[in-house]
C-alpha positions as CSV (number, residue, x, y, z in Angstrom):
1,X,75.2,40.2,66.9
2,X,76.3,43.9,66.8
3,X,79.5,44.9,65.1
4,X,81.0,45.8,68.5
5,X,80.2,42.4,69.9
6,X,81.5,40.7,66.8
7,X,84.8,42.4,67.3
8,X,84.8,41.5,70.9
9,X,84.3,37.9,70.0
10,X,87.2,38.0,67.6
11,X,89.4,39.2,70.4
12,X,88.2,36.4,72.7
13,X,88.9,33.9,69.9
14,X,92.5,35.1,69.5
15,X,93.3,34.2,73.1
16,X,95.3,31.0,73.5
17,X,93.2,28.0,74.6
18,X,95.1,28.2,77.9
19,X,96.8,31.6,78.6
20,X,100.2,31.1,80.2
21,X,101.4,34.6,80.8
22,X,103.9,36.7,82.6
23,X,103.6,40.3,83.7
24,X,107.0,41.9,82.7
25,X,107.6,45.0,84.7
26,X,109.5,48.0,83.1
27,X,112.6,47.2,85.1
28,X,113.3,44.3,82.7
29,X,113.1,46.6,79.6
30,X,116.1,48.8,80.4
31,X,118.6,47.3,77.9
32,X,118.6,45.1,74.8
33,X,120.1,42.3,76.8
34,X,117.4,42.4,79.5
35,X,114.7,42.4,76.9
36,X,116.3,39.5,75.1
37,X,116.6,37.6,78.4
38,X,112.9,38.0,79.2
39,X,111.9,36.6,75.8
40,X,114.4,33.8,76.1
41,X,113.2,32.7,79.5
42,X,109.5,33.0,78.6
43,X,110.0,30.8,75.5
44,X,112.1,28.3,77.3
45,X,109.5,27.7,80.0
46,X,106.5,27.6,77.8
47,X,104.8,30.9,78.4
48,X,102.7,32.0,75.4
49,X,101.8,35.6,76.5
50,X,103.7,38.6,77.8
51,X,102.0,41.6,79.4
52,X,104.9,44.1,79.0
53,X,104.8,47.4,81.0
54,X,105.6,50.1,78.5
55,X,103.8,53.0,80.3
56,X,104.7,52.7,83.9
57,X,104.6,56.2,85.5
58,X,103.4,58.6,82.8
59,X,106.6,57.7,80.7
60,X,107.5,55.7,77.7
61,X,109.4,52.5,77.2
62,X,108.6,52.8,73.5
63,X,108.9,55.5,70.8
64,X,106.6,58.4,71.9
65,X,105.9,61.9,70.7
66,X,103.5,62.5,73.6
67,X,105.3,61.4,76.8
68,X,108.9,61.6,77.9
69,X,111.3,58.7,77.5
70,X,111.6,56.7,80.8
71,X,114.4,58.0,83.0
72,X,115.7,54.4,83.4
73,X,116.6,54.5,79.7
74,X,118.7,57.7,79.9
75,X,122.0,55.8,79.6
76,X,120.8,53.9,76.5
77,X,121.2,55.2,73.0
78,X,118.2,56.9,71.5
79,X,118.0,54.2,68.9
80,X,117.0,51.6,71.6
81,X,113.2,51.0,71.6
82,X,112.3,48.5,74.3
83,X,108.9,47.6,72.9
84,X,110.1,47.5,69.3
85,X,113.0,45.3,70.3
86,X,110.9,42.9,72.3
87,X,108.4,42.5,69.4
88,X,111.3,41.7,67.1
89,X,112.6,39.1,69.6
90,X,109.3,37.4,69.9
91,X,108.9,36.9,66.1
92,X,108.5,33.3,65.3
93,X,108.3,32.2,69.0
94,X,104.5,32.0,69.1
95,X,104.5,34.4,72.1
96,X,101.7,37.0,72.1
97,X,102.7,40.5,73.3
98,X,100.3,42.9,75.0
99,X,101.4,46.5,75.8
100,X,100.7,46.9,79.5
101,X,99.6,50.5,80.1
102,X,99.1,52.1,83.5
103,X,96.2,54.5,83.1
104,X,95.7,57.1,85.9
105,X,98.7,56.2,88.1
106,X,101.6,58.4,86.9
107,X,104.4,58.8,89.5
108,X,105.8,57.1,92.6
109,X,109.0,58.9,93.8
110,X,109.6,61.6,96.4
111,X,111.1,64.0,93.8
112,X,109.2,65.2,90.7
113,X,110.1,63.7,87.2
114,X,113.2,65.2,85.6
115,X,111.4,65.9,82.3
116,X,109.4,69.2,82.1
117,X,107.2,67.4,79.6
118,X,106.1,64.8,82.2
119,X,102.4,65.2,82.7
120,X,102.6,66.1,86.4
121,X,105.2,68.8,85.7
122,X,103.3,70.1,82.7
123,X,99.8,69.9,84.0
124,X,99.9,69.8,87.8
125,X,96.2,70.8,88.0
126,X,95.4,67.4,86.4
127,X,96.5,65.6,89.6
128,X,93.8,63.9,91.6
129,X,93.5,65.1,95.2
130,X,91.9,64.0,98.5
131,X,89.3,66.0,100.4
132,X,92.0,68.2,101.9
133,X,93.3,69.0,98.4
134,X,96.5,67.0,99.0
135,X,98.1,64.2,97.0
136,X,100.9,61.7,97.6
137,X,104.2,61.4,95.7
138,X,104.9,57.9,97.0
139,X,103.1,54.9,98.3
140,X,101.6,55.3,101.8
141,X,98.4,53.7,103.1
142,X,95.8,53.2,100.4
143,X,97.5,55.3,97.8
144,X,100.4,54.2,95.6
145,X,101.5,57.7,94.5
146,X,100.3,60.3,92.1
147,X,97.1,59.7,90.1
148,X,95.5,61.9,87.5
149,X,91.9,62.9,87.9
150,X,89.6,60.5,85.9
151,X,86.8,63.0,85.5
152,X,89.1,65.6,83.9
153,X,88.3,65.6,80.1
154,X,91.8,66.8,79.3
155,X,93.3,63.8,81.2
156,X,91.1,61.4,79.3
157,X,91.9,63.0,76.0
158,X,95.7,63.0,76.6
159,X,95.7,59.4,77.9
160,X,93.6,58.2,74.9
161,X,96.1,59.9,72.5
162,X,99.0,58.1,74.3
163,X,97.3,54.7,73.9
164,X,96.3,55.4,70.3
165,X,100.0,56.2,69.5
166,X,101.0,52.8,70.9
167,X,98.4,50.9,68.9
168,X,99.2,52.8,65.7
169,X,103.0,52.7,66.0
170,X,103.2,49.0,66.8
171,X,100.6,47.2,64.6
172,X,102.2,43.8,65.4
173,X,100.9,44.0,69.0
174,X,98.5,41.3,70.0
175,X,96.8,43.4,72.7
176,X,96.5,46.4,75.0
177,X,96.4,45.8,78.7
178,X,95.1,48.4,81.1
179,X,96.2,48.7,84.7
180,X,95.3,51.2,87.5
181,X,92.2,52.0,85.6
182,X,90.5,53.2,88.8
183,X,90.7,55.7,91.6
184,X,93.3,54.9,94.3
185,X,90.4,54.5,96.7
186,X,87.1,56.2,97.5
187,X,88.8,59.1,99.2
188,X,89.7,60.6,95.8
189,X,89.2,62.8,93.8
190,X,87.9,66.0,95.4
191,X,89.6,68.5,93.2
192,X,87.9,71.8,92.2
193,X,87.2,70.4,88.7
194,X,85.5,67.3,90.1
195,X,83.3,69.3,92.4
196,X,82.2,71.6,89.6
197,X,81.6,68.8,87.1
198,X,79.6,66.9,89.7
199,X,77.5,69.9,90.6
200,X,76.8,70.4,86.9
201,X,75.8,66.8,86.4
202,X,73.3,67.1,89.3
203,X,71.6,70.3,88.2
204,X,68.8,68.6,86.4
205,X,68.2,66.2,89.2
206,X,67.4,68.7,91.9
207,X,64.6,71.3,92.4
208,X,65.3,75.0,92.2
209,X,64.7,75.2,95.9
210,X,67.3,72.5,96.6
211,X,69.8,74.1,94.3
212,X,69.4,77.5,96.0
213,X,69.7,75.9,99.5
214,X,72.9,74.2,98.5
215,X,74.4,77.3,96.8
216,X,73.8,79.3,100.1
217,X,76.1,77.0,102.0
218,X,79.7,78.0,102.2
219,X,80.8,74.3,102.2
220,X,82.8,73.6,99.0
221,X,81.6,69.9,99.4
222,X,77.9,70.8,99.9
223,X,76.8,68.9,96.7
224,X,78.9,65.9,97.5
225,X,77.7,65.7,101.1
226,X,74.1,66.1,100.0
227,X,74.3,63.3,97.5
228,X,77.0,60.7,98.6
229,X,75.5,57.8,96.6
230,X,75.3,59.8,93.4
231,X,78.8,61.1,94.0
232,X,80.2,57.5,94.1
233,X,78.1,56.6,91.0
234,X,79.3,59.6,89.1
235,X,83.0,58.9,89.8
236,X,82.5,55.3,88.7
237,X,81.0,56.6,85.5
238,X,84.1,58.7,84.8
239,X,86.3,55.6,84.8
240,X,83.8,53.6,82.8
241,X,83.6,56.4,80.2
242,X,87.4,56.2,79.7
243,X,87.2,52.4,79.2
244,X,84.4,52.8,76.7
245,X,86.3,55.5,74.8
246,X,89.5,53.4,74.9
247,X,87.7,50.3,73.5
248,X,86.1,52.2,70.6
249,X,89.3,53.9,69.7
250,X,91.3,50.7,69.9
251,X,88.8,48.8,67.8
252,X,88.9,51.5,65.1
253,X,92.7,51.4,65.0
254,X,93.0,47.6,65.0
255,X,89.9,45.4,65.4
256,X,92.1,42.4,66.1
257,X,93.6,43.8,69.3
258,X,92.8,41.8,72.4
259,X,91.7,44.4,75.0
260,X,92.1,43.6,78.7
261,X,92.6,45.0,82.1
262,X,94.1,44.0,85.4
263,X,91.4,44.4,88.0
264,X,90.7,44.2,91.8
265,X,89.6,40.5,92.3
266,X,86.4,41.0,94.3
267,X,83.8,42.8,92.1
268,X,81.9,44.3,95.1
269,X,85.1,45.7,96.7
270,X,86.3,47.0,93.3
271,X,83.0,48.7,92.8
272,X,82.8,50.3,96.3
273,X,86.3,51.1,97.2
274,X,88.2,51.5,93.9
275,X,85.2,52.8,91.9
276,X,86.1,50.2,89.3
277,X,83.0,48.6,87.7
278,X,84.7,45.9,85.8
279,X,81.7,43.7,85.6
280,X,80.0,46.3,83.5
281,X,83.0,46.7,81.3
282,X,83.3,43.1,80.4
283,X,79.5,42.6,80.0
284,X,79.3,45.6,77.7
285,X,81.9,44.0,75.4
286,X,84.4,46.9,75.9
287,X,87.1,44.4,77.0
288,X,87.8,40.9,75.7
289,X,89.2,39.5,79.0
290,X,90.2,40.5,82.5
291,X,93.2,39.5,84.5
292,X,91.9,39.1,88.1
293,X,94.6,40.1,90.6
294,X,94.0,37.2,92.9
295,X,97.2,37.6,94.8
296,X,96.2,36.0,98.1
297,X,98.6,33.5,99.5
298,X,95.8,31.0,100.3
299,X,95.0,28.7,97.4
300,X,91.4,28.0,98.5
301,X,90.7,31.7,98.6
302,X,92.2,32.3,95.1
303,X,90.0,29.5,93.7
304,X,86.9,31.0,95.4
305,X,87.7,34.5,94.0
306,X,88.0,33.0,90.4
307,X,84.7,31.1,90.8
308,X,82.9,34.1,92.2
309,X,84.2,36.4,89.5
310,X,83.2,34.0,86.7
311,X,79.6,34.1,88.0
312,X,79.5,37.8,87.1
313,X,81.0,37.9,83.6
314,X,78.4,36.0,81.6
315,X,80.7,33.5,80.0
316,X,83.5,35.9,79.1
317,X,87.1,34.6,79.7
318,X,89.0,35.4,82.9
319,X,92.7,35.1,83.5
320,X,93.9,34.3,87.0
321,X,96.5,36.7,88.1
322,X,98.7,34.9,90.6
323,X,101.0,36.7,93.1
324,X,104.0,34.5,92.6
325,X,106.4,37.2,94.0
326,X,105.4,36.4,97.6
327,X,104.8,32.6,97.5
328,X,106.8,29.5,96.8
329,X,107.0,27.7,93.4
330,X,104.8,24.9,94.8
331,X,102.2,27.4,96.0
332,X,102.1,29.0,92.6
333,X,101.7,25.7,90.9
334,X,98.8,24.8,93.2
335,X,97.1,28.1,92.4
336,X,97.5,27.5,88.7
337,X,95.8,24.2,89.0
338,X,93.1,25.6,91.2
339,X,92.4,28.4,88.9
340,X,92.1,26.2,85.8
341,X,89.8,23.9,87.8
342,X,87.6,26.9,88.7
343,X,87.2,27.7,85.0
344,X,89.9,30.4,84.3
345,X,91.1,30.7,80.7
346,X,94.6,30.6,82.0
347,X,96.9,32.5,84.3
348,X,99.5,35.3,84.5
349,X,102.3,35.4,87.1
350,X,103.3,38.6,88.8
351,X,105.9,39.0,88.0
352,X,108.7,37.8,85.7
353,X,111.1,40.2,87.3
354,X,110.4,39.0,90.8
355,X,110.6,35.3,90.2
356,X,113.7,35.4,88.0
357,X,115.4,38.2,90.0
358,X,115.4,40.4,86.9
359,X,116.4,37.5,84.6
360,X,119.4,36.4,86.7
361,X,117.9,33.1,88.0
362,X,115.7,30.3,86.7
363,X,115.5,28.5,90.0
364,X,111.9,29.4,90.6
365,X,110.7,28.3,87.2
366,X,112.7,25.1,87.4
367,X,110.8,24.3,90.6
368,X,107.4,25.1,89.0
369,X,106.3,22.9,86.2
370,X,104.7,25.2,83.6
371,X,101.9,22.8,82.8
372,X,100.5,23.3,86.3
């Protein structure tokens, strides 16, 4: 067994026998009281894992020298460190804490970030764009908001530095959890940098005659239009390159970290439409586990998604991500049972904030036996 696979196996072994997790959105990290309440409720109802969103929109719910402090924390004293406080609160509880990090998705409001240090203010040319060279500030259609360009080497370098800072500053973390590690959909990114990098990548694969013919065209998308399959493959490779670099970096910093990602549930759709090749990532050993975002309301469909995904991962553990926010407690319980029957290593509910109304109600959890 290679050293990389040995380290991966250690990460898999550190997972609980049955993962009982909650995704905790950043809105529950805005005060010491809200952090304490999240830990209190998780412990009371038997959850053993928290995926805690500490990088939501290119900002920091932790101590960072690289990205601006989240705007939602502006009324809190500088001494308040949401991630640090949560890690202190979970000591002795048996709850594992994974830092949930949004990767390429960095903004989702009509106005720009207040901080001039925010990545989209500081480096606007890093923003991913559609074929018309436009991008969206907020959610509409297939796009959630502003994404950074996955093929831009400066984007990858910056993001890796951010994630290294989290791992190094908080050695007590149990894991790092990636989200939005993909393109918004196949209609992105067509920025000038992408076009130039793709053209360069294709140079050795075409004849001199083909190259001259393409260069004579005045169409800025000539290379992309000439090689659509290669264009899709190349973009998938950009995301996979980031995941590979992230894995190697994280293993060097702390080989005991459990590395995971929240992924689109159908591997074929993820591959084609999100340019997210998560089957390759898990088989390569870059990640220890995946949280499948099986958010469908239909329990039978969720079970089939888990079963189908497990056929692709060669025995690696999968966690069933359940969309508890839009279903009843009974439906959530049914999906937990179905997922475990299908062979999932456990489950994660999306999200703590929705089902507890930001910690103000325990009614949902009272109606949903944690044991499934």
